[in-house]
C-alpha positions in Angstrom: -12.3 -20.9 3.1 -10.3 -23.0 0.7 -6.6 -22.6 1.4 -5.5 -24.4 -1.7 -4.2 -22.1 -4.5 -5.5 -22.7 -7.9 -3.2 -23.4 -10.8 -3.8 -19.9 -12.1 -2.9 -18.4 -8.8 0.3 -20.5 -8.5 1.2 -19.6 -12.1 0.8 -15.9 -11.4 2.8 -16.1 -8.2 5.7 -17.9 -9.9 5.6 -15.5 -12.9 5.6 -12.5 -10.5 8.5 -13.8 -8.5 10.6 -14.6 -11.5 10.0 -11.2 -13.0 10.7 -9.3 -9.7 13.8 -11.3 -9.0 15.1 -10.3 -12.5 13.8 -6.7 -12.8 13.6 -5.3 -9.3 15.7 -7.2 -6.7 19.1 -6.5 -8.5 18.3 -2.8 -8.4 16.7 -2.2 -5.0 19.9 -1.2 -3.2 20.7 1.4 -5.9 17.1 2.7 -5.9 17.2 2.9 -2.1 20.5 4.8 -2.1 19.4 7.4 -4.6 15.9 7.7 -3.1 14.2 7.0 -6.4 12.9 3.9 -8.2 13.7 3.9 -11.9 10.2 4.7 -13.3 11.0 2.6 -16.4 9.9 -0.3 -14.2 6.3 1.0 -14.1 5.3 0.0 -17.7 7.0 -3.3 -17.2 4.8 -3.9 -14.1 1.9 -2.9 -16.2 2.7 -5.4 -18.9 2.8 -8.2 -16.4 -0.6 -7.1 -15.0 0.2 -5.9 -11.5 -1.7 -2.7 -12.0 -4.7 -4.5 -13.4 -5.3 -7.1 -10.7 -9.0 -7.3 -9.8 -9.8 -4.6 -12.4 -12.2 -6.0 -15.0 -10.9 -6.6 -18.5 -13.4 -4.2 -20.0 -11.5 -1.4 -18.3 -8.1 -2.7 -19.4 -7.4 -4.8 -16.3 -6.3 -8.3 -15.7 -9.3 -9.3 -13.7 -8.6 -12.0 -11.2 -9.6 -12.5 -7.5 -8.4 -11.0 -4.3 -6.2 -13.9 -3.3 -4.3 -13.4 -6.5 -4.1 -9.7 -5.7 -2.6 -10.6 -2.3 -0.1 -12.9 -3.9 1.0 -10.1 -6.2 1.4 -7.6 -3.3 3.3 -10.2 -1.2 5.8 -10.8 -4.0 6.2 -7.0 -4.4 6.7 -6.6 -0.7 9.4 -9.4 -0.7 11.2 -7.7 -3.6 10.9 -4.0 -2.7 8.2 -2.3 -0.7 8.8 0.9 -2.5 7.6 -0.7 -5.7 4.7 -2.3 -3.9 3.6 1.1 -2.7 3.6 2.5 -6.2 1.3 -0.3 -7.4 -0.9 -0.5 -4.3 -1.7 3.2 -4.1 -2.3 3.8 -7.8 -4.4 0.7 -8.5 -5.5 -0.2 -5.0 -6.4 3.0 -3.3 -7.4 5.0 -6.4 -8.2 2.6 -9.2 -10.5 0.3 -7.1 -12.4 3.4 -5.7 -13.0 4.6 -9.2 -14.3 1.2 -10.1 -16.6 1.0 -7.1 -17.8 4.7 -6.9 -17.1 6.3 -10.2 -19.4 7.1 -13.0 -19.0 5.3 -16.3 -17.4 8.3 -17.8 -14.8 8.4 -14.9 -14.1 4.7 -15.3 -13.5 5.1 -19.0 -11.4 8.2 -18.6 -9.0 6.8 -15.9 -9.2 3.0 -15.4 -7.7 1.8 -18.7 -4.6 4.0 -18.1 -4.3 3.1 -14.4 -4.8 -0.6 -15.0 -2.0 -0.8 -17.5 0.4 1.4 -15.7 0.3 4.1 -18.4 -0.8 6.6 -15.8 -0.1 6.6 -12.0 -2.6 7.9 -9.4 -2.2 9.2 -5.9 -4.5 9.3 -2.8 -4.8 12.8 -1.4 -6.2 12.4 2.1 -3.5 13.1 4.8 -2.8 16.7 5.7 -0.2 18.4 7.9 -2.7 18.7 10.8 -4.9 15.7 10.1 -3.5 12.1 9.9 -5.7 9.7 11.8 -8.3 12.4 12.3 -9.2 12.5 8.6 -12.8 13.6 9.2 -11.5 17.0 10.2 -9.4 17.8 7.2 -9.0 21.4 6.1 -8.6 21.3 2.4 -11.8 23.1 1.0 -13.7 22.9 -2.3 -15.9 25.9 -3.0 -18.6 25.8 -5.7 -18.1 28.4 -8.5 -20.8 28.0 -11.1 -20.5 24.6 -12.7 -17.0 24.1 -11.3 -15.3 23.6 -7.9 -12.3 25.5 -6.7 -10.1 23.4 -4.4 -7.5 24.9 -2.0 -5.4 23.2 0.7 -2.4 21.1 1.4 -1.7 17.4 1.6 1.4 15.6 2.9 3.0 12.1 2.8 1.3 11.4 -0.5 2.8 8.3 -2.3 3.2 8.8 -6.0 2.5 12.5 -5.5 5.4 13.6 -7.8 4.7 11.1 -10.5 0.9 10.8 -10.6 -1.3 12.1 -13.4 -4.4 12.2 -11.3 -5.0 12.7 -7.5 -8.0 11.6 -5.6 -8.4 14.7 -3.4 -10.6 14.7 -0.4 -11.8 18.2 0.4 -14.4 19.9 2.6 -17.5 20.9 0.7 -19.8 21.3 3.7 -19.8 21.8 7.4 -17.4 20.4 10.0 -16.8 16.7 10.5 -16.8 13.6 8.3 -20.2 14.4 6.6 -18.8 17.6 5.1 -16.1 15.8 3.1 -16.3 15.1 -0.7 -13.9 13.4 -3.1 -12.6 14.7 -6.5 -10.5 13.3 -9.3 -8.0 16.1 -10.0 -5.5 16.1 -12.8 -2.1 17.0 -11.4 -1.3 19.3 -14.4 -4.2 21.6 -13.5 -3.2 25.2 -12.9 -2.6 25.9 -9.2 -1.6 22.3 -8.4 2.0 22.1 -7.1 4.0 19.3 -5.5 7.2 19.0 -3.6 9.0 15.6 -3.1 9.9 14.7 0.5 13.5 13.3 0.9 15.3 11.8 3.8 12.8 9.1 4.7 13.8 6.2 6.9 12.2 3.6 4.6 10.3 3.3 1.3 13.0 5.6 0.0 12.5 4.6 -3.6 8.9 5.7 -4.0 8.0 9.3 -4.5 6.4 10.7 -1.4 5.3 14.3 -1.7 3.6 17.4 -0.3 0.8 18.7 -2.5 -0.3 22.3 -2.6 -3.6 23.3 -4.2 -4.4 27.0 -4.8 -7.9 27.5 -6.3 -7.5 24.4 -8.5 -10.5 24.5 -10.8 -12.3 21.2 -11.7 -15.7 20.6 -13.3 -18.6 19.2 -11.3 -18.1 15.9 -13.1 -14.7 15.5 -11.3 -16.6 14.7 -8.0 -16.3 11.0 -7.2 -19.5 9.8 -5.6 -22.0 12.1 -4.1 -21.4 15.4 -2.3 -20.6 14.6 1.4 -19.7 11.0 0.6 -15.9 11.5 0.6 -15.1 10.3 4.1 -17.1 7.1 3.6 -15.3 6.6 0.3 -11.9 7.2 2.0 -12.6 4.7 4.8 -13.9 2.0 2.4 -10.8 2.5 0.3 -8.5 2.2 3.3 -10.2 -1.0 4.4 -9.2 -2.6 1.2 -5.8 -0.8 1.3 -5.1 -2.5 4.6 -5.4 -5.9 3.0 -2.7 -4.8 0.5 -0.4 -3.5 3.3 -0.9 -6.8 5.2 0.0 -8.7 2.0 3.1 -6.5 1.5 4.1 -7.0 5.1 3.8 -10.7 4.7 6.2 -10.4 1.8 8.7 -8.5 4.0 8.4 -11.4 6.6 8.9 -14.0 3.9 11.9 -12.1 2.5 13.4 -12.0 5.9 12.9 -15.7 6.4 14.5 -16.6 3.0 17.4 -14.2 3.6 18.1 -15.6 7.1 17.9 -19.2 6.1 20.2 -18.6 3.2 22.7 -16.7 5.2 22.7 -18.9 8.4 23.0 -22.2 6.5 26.1 -20.9 4.6 28.0 -18.8 7.2 30.0 -20.9 9.7 31.0 -20.0 13.2 32.7 -22.2 15.9 33.0 -25.0 13.3 29.4 -25.3 12.2 26.7 -23.3 10.3 25.0 -20.5 12.2 21.7 -22.3 11.6 23.0 -25.1 13.8 22.8 -23.0 16.9 19.6 -23.2 19.0 19.1 -19.4 19.5 19.4 -18.9 15.7 16.7 -21.6 15.1 14.6 -19.9 17.8 14.5 -16.7 15.8 14.0 -18.5 12.5 11.0 -20.3 13.9 9.4 -17.1 15.1 9.8 -15.5 11.7 8.4 -18.6 10.0 5.3 -18.7 12.2 4.7 -15.0 11.8 4.8 -15.4 8.0 2.2 -18.1 8.0 0.0 -16.3 10.5 0.2 -12.9 8.6 -0.6 -14.7 5.3 -3.6 -16.5 6.7 -5.1 -13.4 8.3 -4.6 -11.5 5.0 -6.1 -14.3 2.9 -9.1 -14.4 5.3 -9.9 -10.7 4.7 -9.3 -11.2 0.9 -11.7 -14.2 0.9 -14.4 -12.1 2.5 -14.0 -9.3 -0.1 -14.2 -11.9 -2.8 -17.5 -13.2 -1.3 -18.8 -9.7 -0.9 -19.0 -10.1 2.9 -18.1 -7.5 5.6 -14.3 -7.5 5.9 -13.3 -4.3 7.7 -12.4 -5.8 11.1 -10.6 -8.7 9.5 -8.6 -6.2 7.4 -7.7 -4.3 10.5 -6.6 -7.5 12.2 -4.5 -8.5 9.2 -2.9 -5.1 8.9 -2.2 -4.8 12.6 -0.7 -8.2 13.0 1.3 -8.3 9.7 2.8 -4.8 10.1 4.0 -5.5 13.7 5.2 -9.0 12.7 7.2 -7.5 9.8 9.0 -5.2 12.3 9.7 -8.2 14.6 10.9 -10.4 11.7 13.3 -7.7 10.3 14.7 -7.1 13.8 15.3 -10.8 14.3 16.8 -11.1 10.8 19.3 -8.3 11.5 20.2 -10.1 14.8 20.9 -13.3 12.9 23.1 -11.5 10.3 25.1 -9.8 13.0 27.2 -6.9 11.8 26.4 -7.8 8.1 22.8 -7.1 8.8 23.6 -3.5 9.5 24.9 -2.7 6.0 22.9 -2.3 2.9 24.7 -4.9 0.8 22.4 -7.3 2.5 18.6 -6.9 2.4 17.5 -7.2 6.0 18.3 -3.7 7.1 16.2 -2.4 4.3 13.4 -4.7 5.3 13.6 -3.2 8.8 13.4 0.4 7.5 10.6 -0.4 5.1 8.7 -2.4 7.7 8.7 0.4 10.3 6.3 2.7 8.3 3.8 -0.1 7.8 2.7 0.3 11.4 2.0 4.0 10.7 0.3 4.5 7.4 -3.2 3.5 6.3 -4.1 3.5 9.9 -1.6 3.2 12.7 -1.5 0.0 14.9 -3.2 1.9 17.6 -6.1 2.9 15.3 -6.4 -0.8 14.2 -6.7 -1.8 17.9 -9.5 0.8 18.4 -11.3 -0.6 15.4 -11.0 -4.1 16.6 -11.9 -3.1 20.2 -15.0 -1.3 19.0 -16.1 -4.4 17.0 -15.6 -6.6 20.1 -17.2 -4.4 22.7 -19.7 -2.3 20.7 -18.2 0.8 22.4 -16.7 3.6 20.3 -13.4 4.8 21.8 -12.9 7.4 19.1 -15.3 9.8 20.8 
């Protein structure tokens, strides 16, 4: 694995940072307080190519490799994880699945608009009674002539209130994972309702919603992949999604590092900069090492994807380490800031709140450990 970034990768990273520092960072406190990102940022992100990373140009995307994708997600995580979630779910969890499993008609219908940010997408997997146990979801799709009727409920759906299409996972067969199928469902379809969830600890700027489907009718052509393939599609999508989460967490760690270094080298106590105290440098060193370790684990998984090699376990390791490290980094950053770290005029308390959910969604840290443990021992602890 070559760890040297190409000129194109360095150029995109610099362009992304300059754009986000201008268009996102100055507004993140306001968006966090009002619990809503200004959606005018979405087409701007599209113009710069965030939604089109790794999507081929023939479908309106920017193309590019997975390391560039990780660089983009890292910069988004450093700037505002709420914005990263909007991009990662729409393009990463949904757009890439359409690219890998969709028909040519489905690709032509949805990818050009998703890849430019013209349309947002959401990923309808989690239900009130099924989080980690996604193979036992209850939402059901029943055949009705040439159509399917979908009924059920989804929860904690990023982009749910803003999306134009939802990738809905529903039961079309018997119990268990093999009975699940996937459907591309327009959110303006009759019977499709959504309610935004407020009062979240972190990621307050992104729209997180409950979805309610009551006999939502879609044509047979709305099915993504084959009948009964939905659970496999979901797990494949989440494997790649974990790489995005890991990259975003690396951005949180990097943001904490930059904020702490800036603050502690300027603020003075007892006649010298805070950075001159050994215990402060101890915490800074831990954050710095975690940033490098999380980044390298993430890039390893991205490199495997790029070379079309198995990457699931490496994605789990990257997601597990980076999410837990982001929590550690944000906690240490608040400690370095002291009382100022506890108020939202400074970024580190937001990093803490945003980091905390990273160890929960797209597979909890405990689920990642079970996946890693299964790979090491050959024994499945899920059953």
